N, C-alpha and C positions, 0 to 999 in steps of 0.2 A: 596162295597168290603168286603169280608168275613174276619173273624179274622184269618183264615188260611193264606189268601193272605197277610195280614199285617205282618206276621211273616216269609214270604217266603225267604226274603233276609238273614235271620239269621237261616236258617234250616241247622244245622251243620251235619245232617246225610247224606247229599249228598256228595259223593266223586267220582272222576273219576274212571271208571272201578270197581265200587263197585257192590255188589250183587243186590242191589235194583234198579240199572240201571237208577237212576234219572239224569236229565241233570243239567247243571250249573245253580244254583239259582241266576240269574242275578238281580242286584238291579234295582229298578225303582221307580215309584211314591209310591208304597206300602212301600218303605223304609222310607217314611215321615209320615206314619200313625201309630198312637198309640192307644191302647185300653185305655179307661178311668181308671184312678186310683180310682176315686170316682165320684159319681153323686149326686148332691144336688139340689133338686127342678127342675130337668130337665137339670141342667147345668153340663156339663161333664168337669172334671178336669183331664188333662192328663200329661204325662211326660214333654212335651214342656212347658206347663204352669208352672209346678213345677220348671223347670230350669230357666224360666224367673223370677219367684218369688224369687228364691235363688239368682239370679243375682242382683236383686234390693236390697235385704237384705245385700249382700256382699258389694256392692258399698256404701250404706248408712252407714253400720257398720264400714267399713274401714275408710272413711273420718271423721266420728264422732270420732273414736278412735284416728285418727291422729291429728285432729284439735280441738276436743272438749275441751281439756285443753292444748292449744298450749303454748309452752315455748320459751323464748328468745334463749336458747340453746336447740335446738331440739334433741329429742331422735331418735332412729333408725326408728321407725314407722313414726314419724313426718317428718323425712328427706325423706323417701320414698314417703310419701304423697305430700310433697312440690315439689319433683322432678317431679312427675306425673302432678301435678297441673301446674307447671311452663312450662312443655313441651307443654301443650295445650295452656296456656296463651301466652307465648312468641313465641312459634314455629308456632302456627296456628292463634290465634285471633289477636295478635298484628301485625303479619306480614300481615294480610289481612285488618284489620279495623283500625290499629293504636292504640296506647296506650290510648289516650283520649276517642275515641268513643268505643273502644273495651272492656274496663274494665267492663262495666255493663253487657256484654254478656258472660263473662268468666264462671260464674257458670253454665249457661245453656250448653255451649260447653264442659266443663269438664265432666258434667253429661252424655251428649250424648256420648262422646268418650269412657268413661270407661264402660258405660252400654253396648254399642255395642261391644266393645272389649271382655268383659267377656262373652256376649252371643255367640260370635263367637268361643271363645276358648274352650267352652264345647265340641267342635267337637273332641278334642284330649285328653280329660280327661277320664280315665277309668270309666266304669259304666255309665257315662253320654253319651259320644260319639255321641253327636248330636248338631249341631250349631242351636241355636234358630232362628237366622236370616235367616235360609233357609226356614222358614215358612213366606210367604209373608205378613201376617197380622202384624207382628212385625215391619219390615222395613216400611210398609205403615203407621202405626200409628206414628212412629218417623218422617217420611217425612211430615206427615200431621201437626205435631207440628211445624216443621220448616216453613212450608207453611203458617200457620196461623200467626206466628210471622212475617214473611216476608211481607205478605199482610198488616197486621196491621201497621207495621212500614212505609210501602210505603204510605198509605193514611194518616197516622198521620203526617208524615213529609211534604208531598206535598199537602194535601187536595185531594178532589175527582178529580178535573180536572188535577192537577199536577200528581196525582197518576196514572191516566189513561195514561197520556203522558209517564210516567216512564215505565209503563208496556208494552206499545205498540210501543215505539220508535217514537212517533208522532213528526214530524218535517215538517213544511210547505215548507221548501226549497226542499223537495223531489219531489214536483210538482205532475205530473200525477200518479206516482207510489206510492204515499202516501197511498191510500186505501189498496193496496196490501201489503205494508209493515206493516200497522197497523194490518191487519188480520193475517199475518204470525207471527208477534211478539206476538200478543195476544195469538194465539194458542200455540206458543212455550213456552212462559213464564207462562201463567196461567194454561194451560192444560197439556202440555207435561213435564214441569220441575218437578213437584212433582212426576209424574209417573216414570221418569228416575232416580230420586233421590232414590226412594225406590227400583226399579228393579235392579239398579247397585249393591247394597248391597246384595239383595236377590239372584240374579243370580250367583254371585261369590261363595256364601256360599252353594247354592244348588248344583252347579257343583262340588265344592270341596268335598262335602260330598259323592256324588255319586262315585267319583273316589276313595276315601278312602275305601268306602264299597266294591267296585268292587275288588280292589287289596287285601283287607283283606280276603274276601270270597274266592277269587281265590287261595290265599296262602294255605288255608285249603283244598279246593276242589282238588287241584293238588297234595296234600301231600299223594301220594299213588303210589306204584309200581315204574316203571321207570320214572314217571313224577315228582319225588321228586326234581331233579335239577330245573325244571320249577317252582316249588313251592318256591324254594329258591330265584329265580329271582323276583317272585311276592312279596315275603316278603321284599326284598331290596327296591322294588318300593313303598311298603307301608311306609317304614321308610322315604324314600325320599319325599313322598307326605305329610307325617306328618310334616316334617321340612318346606316344602314349604307352607303348610297351616298355620303354625305358623306365617310366614311372611305375607301371604295374609290377615290373620285375623286382624293384626295390621294395615296394609295398608288400608283395607276397612273402619276401624273405622276412620282413619286419613282422608281419602278422603271424607267420609260422613260429617265430621265436617268442613273440608275445604270448601266444597260446601255450607254448611249452612252459614258459615261466608261470603262467596262471595255473597250469596243472600242478607244477611243483608247489606253488603257493597253497593250492587246495590240499595237497598231500601233507603239508606241514601244519596246516591249520588245526586247531583244537576242535574236536567235535562236541557240540552242545546238545 
């Protein structure tokens, strides 16, 4: 795909009933392609990678500033940090794993939640205007981390034979249907689960970004002649979509971490 195509969704010269006669520059896959900012040793560093790097620095810097020198009487920054930390710890981890089992997994889940949330929220930040999670590689890596933790805990807790039973729902009482159940459960848990964990986050951010781009570009494209009222409607829809995306961005971070906790809970559960 050419450089011109990668910029098509942001070609602001196209207007309805304009002299150049161009059509509506509809967003598509080209809206997710970016030219490299720099190339070092054949490795291309683009806008999405930059946003992911900034996200990492923001999360690390914020929590270090909030808790690096924690005080008994917290300051404003520490209070905000504690509120966010407690939201994930009490609202997700403790609710799923319980306080005793869940405490050791709180740092991981807090990191995942805020990393995903900030990656998502770039979608509505001026100049950035792109959700990092809409590139499948990022949700896939995060899902892979959860997958490795889940499998590791499963076999550590139950051993090889017990871990296999945990993953496949092995139960002799099922009788003749046992082989079928084992195959279905193995396929569902070991192969499908990490895929759906990643795709759920990716697909929501991908679709949300496409809608935002479409209404934003349409607002400008229609801003000409007697179509100006239609441009106003499109602009209102853009605002509505931004507000809706702010909600979805937080929900997707919550759901990702909630599922991660449920996988850990399943790995620690005794097989019957």
